[in-house]
C-alpha positions as CSV (number, residue, x, y, z in Angstrom):
1,X,145.4,43.9,79.3
2,X,147.4,43.1,76.2
3,X,147.3,45.1,73.0
4,X,145.5,42.2,71.3
5,X,142.8,42.2,74.0
6,X,142.4,46.0,73.5
7,X,142.0,45.6,69.8
8,X,139.5,42.8,70.3
9,X,137.6,45.0,72.7
10,X,137.6,47.9,70.3
11,X,136.5,45.9,67.4
12,X,133.8,44.2,69.3
13,X,132.3,47.5,70.4
14,X,132.7,49.4,67.1
15,X,131.8,46.9,64.5
16,X,128.1,45.8,64.6
17,X,127.7,42.1,64.2
18,X,125.8,40.8,61.1
19,X,122.5,39.2,61.8
20,X,123.8,35.7,61.0
21,X,127.1,36.3,62.9
22,X,126.4,34.2,65.9
23,X,125.0,31.3,63.8
24,X,128.1,31.4,61.5
25,X,130.5,31.6,64.3
26,X,128.9,28.7,66.2
27,X,128.7,26.5,63.2
28,X,132.3,27.1,61.9
29,X,134.4,29.6,63.9
30,X,136.9,31.9,62.3
31,X,137.0,33.5,58.9
32,X,138.2,32.6,55.5
33,X,138.4,36.1,53.9
34,X,138.1,39.7,54.8
35,X,137.0,42.8,52.8
36,X,138.8,46.0,53.3
37,X,137.1,49.2,52.1
38,X,139.1,51.4,49.7
39,X,138.9,55.2,49.4
40,X,137.0,55.0,46.2
41,X,134.1,53.0,47.7
42,X,135.2,49.6,46.4
43,X,136.3,46.7,48.5
44,X,139.6,44.8,48.5
45,X,139.2,41.1,49.3
46,X,142.0,39.2,51.0
47,X,142.0,35.6,51.8
48,X,142.8,34.8,55.5
49,X,146.4,33.8,54.6
50,X,146.9,37.2,52.8
51,X,145.4,39.2,55.7
52,X,147.6,37.4,58.2
53,X,150.7,38.2,56.0
54,X,150.1,41.9,56.3
55,X,152.4,43.6,58.7
56,X,151.1,43.6,62.3
57,X,150.9,47.3,62.5
58,X,148.7,47.5,59.3
59,X,146.4,44.7,60.6
60,X,145.9,46.4,64.0
61,X,145.3,49.8,62.3
62,X,142.6,48.3,60.1
63,X,141.0,46.5,63.0
64,X,140.9,49.6,65.1
65,X,139.2,51.6,62.3
66,X,136.4,49.1,62.6
67,X,135.6,49.0,58.8
68,X,136.8,45.4,58.0
69,X,134.2,42.8,57.1
70,X,135.0,39.2,58.0
71,X,133.4,36.3,56.2
72,X,133.1,32.6,56.6
73,X,131.9,31.4,53.2
74,X,129.2,33.8,52.1
75,X,128.2,34.8,55.7
76,X,129.5,37.9,57.4
77,X,130.8,37.2,60.9
78,X,131.5,39.7,63.7
79,X,135.1,40.7,63.9
80,X,135.2,39.7,67.5
81,X,134.0,36.2,66.7
82,X,136.3,35.9,63.6
83,X,139.4,36.8,65.5
84,X,138.6,35.0,68.8
85,X,138.9,31.7,67.1
86,X,141.8,32.7,64.9
87,X,144.2,33.9,67.6
């Protein structure tokens, strides 16, 4: 099992999918932006391109924490669905 498979498994089991996640993923797979929680309770929004530009170690660390929120348009999608189509 690769490291990416382990991360996908961890994210899929720790992050609950949003109610519309399966619908959004089926209609248009992937994600266009992600929200990262900050220590002060606010969220940092990154476009897909910005998220992918983060160092791999940072991205994996954020994924393993299970606190990222992936979005396609205005709909939240499950991390496992967002990343499955992206990579």
